[in-house]
Phi, psi and omega in degrees: 000307181296320178298321179296318180296317179298320177295323180292321179293317179297322181292323181289322185273350181277121179269135180285137179298142180293128182268121178261125178306140186296331183285351178255358181288160182297320181293322179291321179300319178298319178296316178299318180299308179301319179298318179295315180299315180295323181294317179293314178298317179296324177299313180297319179294316179298321179296320179291316181296327181278000180072024180295138175306150184305316182295318179294320178297319179297321178294326180294316179294319179298323178298320178294321178293321177299321179297319179293324179295322178294336178274000177104004180274069180230160179284117176244330181223147174232118177255134181240129179247131173097005180274125175233308185262331182294122180300138183299316181296319179300317180295316181295320180294326180290326179299319181054041178241121182277140176292134182095351179281154181303123184291332180284348179271352183287124178277098185300318182294320178296318179296317181300316180296320180294318179295317185290344178278353179291148187303320185276348188268123176268324182211143181217149173216154182218143180214156175270136167243094186291145020263352195215019187229139171251133178243124181245122176253124178233146174246117184273156177288150179256121180300137182243311185201172172257129181258118177268120184208132181053042176063022177230161179246141176226144177272128182242157178257191184290346179262003181081010180276142179283126176268308182224146173247349178231164177056044179267007179308316179299348183246025181293346180279352180281157178294148177258132173244143185232139179133152182302315183259015182300315181303320183292338184248004185292320183297315177299320179296311181297320179299319180292313182298323182291347179291343175234086186306323183294321177287321181302322181298344182262350186285133178251320184201168178215134183247129178279127185250116177060021182064019186236323188211182183237146161252126184254126180264119182261174176298155179068020173074021180271131176258128179249119180265110180272150179282163177289318181265133177050057178294337179297319180295318179296322179294323176293322178299317180296319178299320180294318177297324179294318180294322185272324188236357180053047185301319182287349178265003180257164181288081182243141178258316182223137172239116184256116181252016187283340180267126179299126178077006179232149174230112183260126183243133172248111181293171181297337179273009175069018175265121185285149177217131181250127179238161179250148177283347185288000000 
């Protein structure tokens, strides 16, 4: 009697596993997806092989795409990874993909090229996550400096590429570089200046001279003339002088580091003074 009751209770408390229709399983979905892609590709090839007129072949392929859409293979969601500066509306307009359109009809390479042509985008990739999602991965450009050229300012990235030519106001805290070839050499300059963080915090702008070297404009109107050869060493010399003598805190107009082993200073009263590193 007790055994019968226990068996009855186990039977009552045992839940039957939920049965998922085979056509809804992940494996089945993959099979349906592959079948649709092969069917659409095969339809186009068969139409071409049969010598079908272009218009008729296009209608045949469109019919296959419409059939896939009826099965749920349509664009319902678009996920974007890596977007920070690119305006959302600009990106969506560039995609030119309507919600509800057949997802298998989306030309992924064409979409990728359009997205990668956007000012902030350095690299882009796009993929389908069937049955209804597009995923876009973008790598945006990193602002480096403002380039002053032809009396205008442009925002440039680490590769010297122009990101924006207008609306650069939000980036006024970046260093300004001046010169025809300044963008191509700006990354090396910033890397060198950053090796001495205390000096870097005082830098306002840098002017490319003769396509060979830089003049660095510091806070308080001080100009530092760097040499063409081994500017890193000269920059370190200036940092050492600042630590020992607080040179940049004095009434100085120009610091010339172009002479090896020499530091030439022009005070604010325009009286020159030549000092030795020794």
